[in-house]
N, C-alpha and C positions, 0 to 999 in steps of 0.2 A: 758719248756723242758730243761733238764740240758744242759748247754753248756761247753765243755773242752777248755782249752787254746789252744790246738794244734788241737783243730777242726777248729780255724778260719784260712781264707787265710792269705799270709804273703807279704811284712812285716806289723806288726803292734806292737804298744808299750801296754804295762801292766803294772799296778801297783799292788802290791799287798796289800790289805787294812789292814790288820792286822800289816804289818811293817810300813806302813804310820801313823796308828794311835798311834803305840809304839813309832816311831821317834817323833811324835807330843807332848806325855804325857813326853817323857824323856827329851827334852828342856825344857819344861814347869816348870818340877818339878827342873831341872837345875836352872832356873831363879827364882823362888819361893824360894828355899832354899837358896838361898843368897839375897833375899830380892830385886829382881830387876824385873823390868816390861818386857814383851815380846811384840816386836811388828814385827813378821816375815814378810820377804819379799815375796809378793806373785808374784815377778817375775819370782820366780823358777817354780811353777806349773802352774799359769796363769788359774786356774780354781776356780770360786768364793765359789764352796760349800768345796774346801779344805781349803780356807780361813775362811769360817765359822765354819768347824771342828776346825780349830785352837783357833779361838774364843771361841767356845765352851769349848774348854781345858783351856782356862784362859788368851789367849793373848788379851791385852787391843786394839788391832787395828792391822793394816797390814799396810807395806809399799810397794809401788809401785815406778815404775821410770818413766812412761809416763802419761800424762793427758787422755790418749785413756784408759790405765789401769785401772785409776781411774774411768772412765765413767764406764767401764765393771762392776767394783765390786760394785759399789754403786746401779747400776741398779738391781743387784742380791742380795741385801740387805746388802751389809757390810757398818758399820755405821760410822766406824772411819778409814781413809785414810790419810796416811802422803805420799807426793810425795817426796821422798826422794833425790830429783833430780832439778837441777836448772830449772827453767822454764822461758824463755823468750819469747816475743810476746804476743798481745793483743787478737790474736785468741785462745791462749789457756788458758790465764789466765781469760778470759769471760768464756771459759766453766767450768774451776774449780769453779770460782764463782757461775755458775749454778748448780754445784753440791752441793755446801755448804747449799744450802737451804734442801737437804736432808739428809746430812751426815756431820760429823764434818771433815773437810777437813783443813790440813796443808802442808805447802810447804818449801823447802830447799831454802836458798838464799844465794849468793855471791856476791850480787851488788846492788847499789842503784836503777839501772833501774829495775830488778826485783821486788823490794820492793813497788816501785812507780805502776808498772802496774798492780800488784796484788790488791795494795791497790784503783785504779781507777776503777778495775771490780769489786771487792766486793763492793764498796760503791754504784756503779750503779746499783747492784742486792739486796742493802738493806741487805747484810749478811756480816759475819766476817769469816776470813782466819786466821788459826795460823802461825806462822813464827819460825822455826828454821834457825839459823846461822850456815852455813856450813863452817867447819874449815879445811884447809889441815893439816892433821896430818902427813903427810910423803908421801902420794902417789902421789902428785903434777900432780893431775887431776883438779877438781874442789876444791872450798873451798878459804877462806881468809888466811890470815896469823893471828895469834891470837890478834896481836896488833891492828887489823883492827876490831875485832869483835863487840868492845863495840859500833863503830859508827854506825854499821849497828843494833844492838839490838836498840840503842837508837831511830834510825829512824823508824824501826820496831813498836817499842811501841810508838810512837807519829803520827803514821800514821793511816789516816781514816779508819775505818772496819778491822784493823789487830790488833792480840794481839801475843806479844811475849811470844812463848813456852819456846824453850831452845836452846842448840846447838848440833850439831851431826859433827862426824868425823868418815871417812870411811878408814880403814886400810888395803884395798886390797893388799900393798905391803907386807903384813905380812904372806899372804897366800902361799907362795912358799913353795915347800917341804923342812924346815926346821926343825932342831930338835926343841922340846919344849922350850929348853930354848933360842934358837936364836928367837924364834917366841914371847916368854916372854919379851926378851929385845926390841923388836921392838915395842910391845903394850906397855912396859912400858915408851919408849920414845914418843909414840904417846898421852898417856894418859897426860904426862906433859905438851904436847901442848893444848890438850884439858883444861887441868885444869888453863894452862894460859890465853885462851880466856875466860873462866868461872871469874877469876879474874878481869879481863878487862872490863866486862860487868857489874859485881856487883860495877867496880868503877866509873861507871855512875849513880850508885843510883838503878840499875834493878835486880831485884831477877832472878835466874836461877833455875827453878825447874826441868827441866829435861837435862839431858847429855845421847844421843842416840848414840851408836856406835856398832861396831862389826860386824863378819860374822861368818859363821860356823865355821871355824876354829880357828879363836881367841875369839869367844865368852866365852868359859869356862876361858880363863884368863882374859878377861875385868868384868866377874862375880864376880871375887874377889876384884876387887878396889871400896874402898871408892869414891864417889863422882859420880861414874857411875849410871844412873837410869834406863834406858832403852837399851835393847839388840835387834839388828835387824838381826839375820842369817835369811838366806834363804834355802839354798841347804841341810840343815837337813832333811827338810820333806821327800825327797827321797832318798838324798844320790848320790855318783858317785863314780867315779874311782879317781879322784880329791881327794875326801875326803877319800876313802880307801887308797890310798896312804899317807894320812896324820892320819892313824891309827883307822877309822872307819872301824869295821867289815864287810867284805864283806856280811855276812848274814842282816845287817841293809840297804842295797841298795835295794830299795823298786821297782825300775822301770827297766825294762829289754826291750830290742828291741827282737822281734822273728822274725827270718827269716828261710828259707829254704835253704838247700845245694842244689844248681841247677846245679853245674859241679862237677867232681870228675877228674881232668885232671891227676892226678898222686897220688900214694898214700901217697906222702907228700904234697899235696895240695887240696884245696877245696874252692870251690866258693860260697857265699851265696847271695840272693836275695836283698839286701841292700847296697848300697854305700852312696856316699857324699850328696846325695839328702835325705837321711834317716838319717845319722850320723851327728853330728856337728862335725867338724874339726877346730875350733875358736882357740884353744890351740896348734894345730899341734900334737896331741897324738889319739892314735887310741882306739874304745872300747876294752874292754876285754871279752874273752867268760864267761858267769856264770860258766859254769862247765867245770872240766878239760878235753880236748880231745886231748891232745898233740899237741896244736897248737896254734899260735898267729895269730891276724889282722895285715900284713902286707903291705897292701895298700887297700884304695877306689878308685874307680870310680865312675861315677854317680849312676849307679844300680848294682854294683858289690862289696861285700867285701873279699878279697883274703887272706884266712887262709894258712898259711904253718906251716910245723913241720921242725925244723933242727937237730932231732934226732931221727927218726923213722917215723913209719907209724900214720898218722892222725886216729882217731877212729870215726869221723863222717863219715856217708855214704850218697851216694847220695838220695834226698828225705828227709832226717831227719830234723826236726826242733830244731833249736838251741836259745840259750837265750843268749843276749849280755847286758852288762853293759855299758852305755854311759860314756865317759870321763868327760864332763861338762854338767851335766843337765840342767842349765838353758838356754843355747842357743838349746840344743837338743830338749826341749820339744817343742821350738818355730817352728818347723819344722813340728809339726804334728797337726791334726785338731781334732783328738780324742785321747781318753788314755780309755784302756779298764781296769775294776776295778775288779779284782778277788780275791779270797781267796784260796789259795793254786792253784789247776790247774783248779778250776771251774770259769769261769766266770759269775760274779753277777750283772755288770751294765756295761754302756759306757757313758763317759762323754766328751760334748763338752769342748776343751780348747778354752775356749770363749775369751779370751785374745790374742790369739795367732796372731801374727802380728801387734799387737798395736805397732805403730811408734811414732805416732805424741803427 
């Protein structure tokens, strides 16, 4: 039986499959046109089937941020997983070693302890784990100074049951709503740091085959640079208001929340049945309506979004179903158990967000 999007009870989230597929193809073509490999972040969508769509399109594998995310992806058939985040603790490294008999597993490190624990776990399981040295390229979160990269790469290459893959650098500090020129300047500075780390490692007599970098806003810049081999954007698969503010067309935003106008206290105000438990607010920014209704979201409480117009009557009516684009797609998705897949206004399937809530 045909089910239309607005036939469902609200609130719920939906992804337009044609937009998702187009976003996947567009990023894949960008990478291939510049001779780069694509390894997208699955932390954005957290759905194994979407990860497999990305790999079918040409991605060499995926990135995840948590051991538990890696477990979900491997369980559902993803065969190449890079944990692009530091993993400390034998409970976690033992779990990753368990996965390495079923898939190619690699991990980012910025400490000797991380290497030693991964080596011990991999050796005890009779498997091999790949190592990327994480370099701090200016975000000042995780990662080592480039001068220390050679020491870690040397340790990784000599540690039992590990093999050195390359280096990675994450430039999240370039994602602010800057001009393209300003972002390009930050990326160029980050690339100098990455290449210094590569030189340090090669100075130890170790070849660096992989340089993995970037996020959705900066990937087009990194793709143009010599020495970069692998790109790891994430948000592009769905897009969001954050990407829209950075030049992505609203028409490329594939995921919306559908809610119902539950109250119309005045001609200039409407209340929708989805609040802070439905919309992520980690960036301190509100979602935006998909369609123009002469209103904007001005506040969220637990189960309510307040829309207000400052220059006339809101066109939304009581009982009307409205769609909203989330501000930050990655944290937004993690609030939901399922996502409906649609083509236009027709619901064609419903997918479990299997890696939702993966924290460990």
